[in-house]
ROTORRO-364168 format. One record per residue (C-alpha): x, y, z; residue in one letter; residue number from 1. Coordinates in Angstrom, 2 decimals, padded with zeros to 5 digits. Layout:
<recs>
{rec {X, Y, Z}, a, NUM}
...
</recs>
This chain:
<recs>
{rec {019.39, 027.69, 015.36}, x, 1}
{rec {015.83, 027.37, 016.64}, x, 2}
{rec {014.94, 023.72, 017.25}, x, 3}
{rec {011.78, 024.06, 019.34}, x, 4}
{rec {009.72, 022.75, 016.41}, x, 5}
{rec {011.37, 019.36, 016.98}, x, 6}
{rec {010.17, 019.05, 020.58}, x, 7}
{rec {007.33, 016.66, 021.18}, x, 8}
{rec {008.15, 014.49, 018.19}, x, 9}
{rec {007.79, 010.77, 018.81}, x, 10}
{rec {010.98, 009.55, 017.13}, x, 11}
{rec {010.00, 005.89, 017.46}, x, 12}
{rec {006.81, 006.65, 015.52}, x, 13}
{rec {008.85, 008.55, 012.92}, x, 14}
{rec {011.23, 005.59, 012.53}, x, 15}
{rec {008.34, 003.11, 012.27}, x, 16}
{rec {006.56, 005.36, 009.74}, x, 17}
{rec {009.72, 005.54, 007.61}, x, 18}
{rec {010.12, 001.77, 007.88}, x, 19}
{rec {006.50, 001.22, 006.79}, x, 20}
{rec {007.00, 003.60, 003.84}, x, 21}
{rec {010.14, 001.67, 002.88}, x, 22}
{rec {008.34, -001.69, 003.21}, x, 23}
{rec {005.54, -000.40, 000.99}, x, 24}
{rec {008.16, 000.30, -001.67}, x, 25}
{rec {009.38, -003.30, -001.45}, x, 26}
{rec {005.84, -004.46, -002.22}, x, 27}
{rec {004.91, -001.66, -004.67}, x, 28}
{rec {007.93, -002.22, -006.89}, x, 29}
{rec {007.86, -006.02, -006.63}, x, 30}
{rec {006.55, -008.58, -009.10}, x, 31}
{rec {003.36, -008.67, -007.03}, x, 32}
{rec {002.42, -005.14, -008.13}, x, 33}
{rec {004.31, -002.86, -010.52}, x, 34}
{rec {007.84, -004.22, -011.07}, x, 35}
{rec {007.31, -005.37, -014.64}, x, 36}
{rec {005.63, -002.17, -015.82}, x, 37}
{rec {008.03, 000.05, -013.85}, x, 38}
{rec {011.07, -001.69, -015.37}, x, 39}
{rec {009.55, -001.37, -018.82}, x, 40}
{rec {008.79, 002.34, -018.41}, x, 41}
{rec {012.19, 003.18, -016.88}, x, 42}
{rec {014.00, 001.00, -019.42}, x, 43}
{rec {016.07, -000.54, -016.65}, x, 44}
{rec {017.38, -004.02, -017.38}, x, 45}
{rec {017.79, -005.82, -014.03}, x, 46}
{rec {020.02, -008.41, -015.74}, x, 47}
{rec {022.55, -005.68, -016.55}, x, 48}
{rec {025.09, -005.55, -013.71}, x, 49}
{rec {025.49, -001.77, -014.16}, x, 50}
{rec {021.79, -001.34, -013.37}, x, 51}
{rec {022.19, -003.00, -009.97}, x, 52}
{rec {025.49, -001.36, -008.95}, x, 53}
{rec {025.27, 000.65, -005.77}, x, 54}
{rec {021.86, -000.74, -004.84}, x, 55}
{rec {022.68, -000.88, -001.11}, x, 56}
{rec {023.58, 002.81, -001.14}, x, 57}
{rec {020.39, 003.65, -003.02}, x, 58}
{rec {018.31, 001.71, -000.48}, x, 59}
{rec {020.00, 003.43, 002.46}, x, 60}
{rec {019.59, 006.87, 000.87}, x, 61}
{rec {015.93, 006.22, 000.09}, x, 62}
{rec {015.29, 005.16, 003.71}, x, 63}
{rec {016.98, 008.36, 004.93}, x, 64}
{rec {014.74, 010.40, 002.61}, x, 65}
{rec {011.67, 008.54, 003.87}, x, 66}
{rec {012.80, 009.30, 007.43}, x, 67}
{rec {013.02, 012.98, 006.49}, x, 68}
{rec {009.50, 012.80, 005.03}, x, 69}
{rec {008.21, 011.12, 008.21}, x, 70}
{rec {009.93, 013.81, 010.30}, x, 71}
{rec {008.15, 016.50, 008.28}, x, 72}
{rec {004.85, 014.71, 008.81}, x, 73}
{rec {005.53, 014.55, 012.56}, x, 74}
{rec {006.32, 018.27, 012.66}, x, 75}
{rec {003.06, 019.07, 010.84}, x, 76}
{rec {001.14, 016.70, 013.09}, x, 77}
{rec {002.42, 018.47, 016.20}, x, 78}
{rec {002.09, 022.02, 014.87}, x, 79}
{rec {-001.42, 021.44, 013.52}, x, 80}
{rec {-002.46, 019.21, 016.43}, x, 81}
{rec {-003.64, 016.37, 014.18}, x, 82}
{rec {-004.47, 012.99, 015.71}, x, 83}
{rec {-006.27, 009.77, 014.91}, x, 84}
{rec {-006.57, 007.59, 011.86}, x, 85}
{rec {-008.66, 010.02, 009.80}, x, 86}
{rec {-006.38, 012.89, 010.77}, x, 87}
{rec {-003.46, 010.83, 009.48}, x, 88}
{rec {-005.27, 009.97, 006.25}, x, 89}
{rec {-006.05, 013.65, 005.64}, x, 90}
{rec {-002.48, 014.73, 006.46}, x, 91}
{rec {-001.08, 012.02, 004.18}, x, 92}
{rec {-003.42, 012.98, 001.35}, x, 93}
{rec {-002.54, 016.66, 001.55}, x, 94}
{rec {001.22, 016.13, 001.80}, x, 95}
{rec {001.22, 013.25, -000.68}, x, 96}
{rec {-000.64, 015.22, -003.33}, x, 97}
{rec {000.57, 018.77, -002.68}, x, 98}
{rec {004.23, 018.04, -002.00}, x, 99}
{rec {005.19, 014.52, -003.06}, x, 100}
{rec {003.18, 013.84, -006.21}, x, 101}
{rec {003.25, 017.46, -007.35}, x, 102}
{rec {007.07, 017.60, -007.10}, x, 103}
{rec {007.46, 014.31, -008.95}, x, 104}
{rec {005.01, 015.46, -011.63}, x, 105}
{rec {006.81, 018.76, -012.23}, x, 106}
{rec {010.08, 016.92, -012.85}, x, 107}
{rec {008.43, 014.26, -015.00}, x, 108}
{rec {006.73, 016.87, -017.19}, x, 109}
{rec {010.06, 018.48, -018.05}, x, 110}
{rec {011.79, 015.12, -018.41}, x, 111}
{rec {008.93, 013.92, -020.63}, x, 112}
{rec {008.65, 010.70, -018.67}, x, 113}
{rec {005.88, 008.23, -019.59}, x, 114}
{rec {002.47, 008.85, -018.01}, x, 115}
{rec {002.40, 005.29, -016.66}, x, 116}
{rec {005.61, 005.89, -014.72}, x, 117}
{rec {004.10, 009.11, -013.47}, x, 118}
{rec {001.08, 007.24, -012.12}, x, 119}
{rec {003.07, 004.41, -010.53}, x, 120}
{rec {005.47, 006.73, -008.70}, x, 121}
{rec {002.89, 009.38, -007.78}, x, 122}
{rec {000.53, 006.75, -006.36}, x, 123}
{rec {003.40, 005.21, -004.37}, x, 124}
{rec {004.30, 008.60, -002.90}, x, 125}
{rec {000.67, 009.26, -002.02}, x, 126}
{rec {000.19, 005.83, -000.42}, x, 127}
{rec {003.51, 006.11, 001.45}, x, 128}
{rec {002.59, 009.53, 002.84}, x, 129}
{rec {-000.80, 008.26, 003.97}, x, 130}
{rec {000.64, 005.19, 005.69}, x, 131}
{rec {003.40, 007.19, 007.38}, x, 132}
{rec {001.00, 009.95, 008.48}, x, 133}
{rec {-001.48, 007.47, 009.92}, x, 134}
{rec {001.27, 005.77, 011.94}, x, 135}
{rec {002.47, 009.12, 013.25}, x, 136}
{rec {-001.03, 010.40, 014.01}, x, 137}
{rec {-002.26, 007.31, 015.87}, x, 138}
{rec {000.90, 006.91, 017.95}, x, 139}
{rec {000.60, 008.66, 021.32}, x, 140}
</recs>
């Protein structure tokens, strides 16, 4: 298997980008921002013990997926020779809109999910991609 596309990746930057994306989620889905509306739109009752079962596994899996996203951003950064804050913002916008938000939106259209949930989750994906891409693009 060809793995040359992985050379030159700054794995510390990838890890930090994934961690920042994860931390954004802790704020985004907290009472400070969108927790109340998100819970209402998903119809999840946090007082129901079934709703919180397996939360540690979900958190670990989501961090792994964010690490995969950050790895993809790092590959694109290297292949396209993107650097700097504005390069990261542009990379995050393109990947956040074209891959993240578009994929979420396709599923949500078929699942007939509420538009508000669409907006909350799409905006989180977009913001997470931008933050992760900026970290990766400014890190030497």
